[in-house]
N, C-alpha and C positions, 0 to 999 in steps of 0.2 A: 459281405450280403450288403443290399444298398438299401439305408434306412433314410426313407423319407424326412424332411422337418417341413413342408409345405404345410398349408392348415385350408379346411374348408369348413366353415360354417353356413348353411343353405338361412334362407330368410325366415321359415318358419321356426326352425332350429333355435335364433336369435331372440325370435319373437317370444319363446316358452320361456324363456331362462329369467324373465322378468319376475316382481318388481323390481325395482332399481334399488340397492342397498339403503341404508340409514344415508344423508348426506350427499349421495347424487341424484341428479334426476336422471341420466341414464344407466341402461343393464350395462354391463364390462361385458365384451364377447371375446376380444383377445388381447396379447399383449405380447410385444415383443422390442429389445431394444427400447428406445423413444418414444415409438407406434404403440397407441394404443385405441382399439377398435370398440363404438358401443352403439346401441341399439338405444335411438330416443324416439318414443311414442307421447309426446305431450296430450295433456288432456283439458280442453277448456283454453289455458294460456300459456302462454311460453316465458318462462320466470327467469329466464337464465341472463345472466352477466358475462361480462368479458371472460376470458380465459386467458389464462398466462402462457397457454403457448397457442401457434399456427394449428389452426384446422381445417377440414376438409367435410363436405357434408355431402352422402350421396341420398335424393330423394324415392325412396323403396316403395311406396305407396301414398295415393291420398294427393291434395293438390293447397293449395293455401298461398299466402304471400312470404316470401321474406323478406327484413326492413334492415337494413347496413347500417343504419346511423342517422342515414341523410335522406337515402328512397327506399320504397317498395320493389320489389319486382314479383312475378308470378313465378311458382314451382311447382311442377307436376313433377310423378314420378316416369325418373332421369334424370332430373335437373341432378348440376352439381354447382355445390359451392363453395369457396372459400374465403377461410376469415382470418384475416391477423390477429394475428397475438395482440389484446388489449383492445381492438374493438367492438361496440356496442355493435348489439346484434340479436335479432328476436326473428321468431316463426307467427304471424299474424292471420287470425282468419281463414286456419286450416280444419280443412272437414277433420269427420271423427275420426278418420282409419287411417290419418295421419302419422306415417312413422321412415325415418330419416337410419341410414348408417351416419357417425360420427368419426373421424379417426384424428384424431390429437397426436404429434412429432415434433422433433425437435427440441431445440432450449426455453425454457424459460423467457419470454422476453421475446422470442418467435426467431426466424431463420431472416439473415440478411439479403438483399439482393448480390447480387456478383457486378 
């Protein structure tokens, strides 16, 4: 018998898993090894602080701006963002329907460039 270890979580299913648990800004969706995937739907403002691990974002819905600690970048559904561990960042002036997949991975302090 062949047992699949693949995972699939649809966008609607991920949105239905909220609200975030106490002490977390996003809703945990999936974890495997060092990988943790969450759904982030900030309301009004984005209060997040730098994280200890590298992370990637995929904008799933809405539009807004991403501040990377130096400059702002327009983002919309389909945008990809990478943020190294420890870097200041946040979403700004985003639409009410804004939602992003966020994935944390690797060791605390981030992975090092080769």
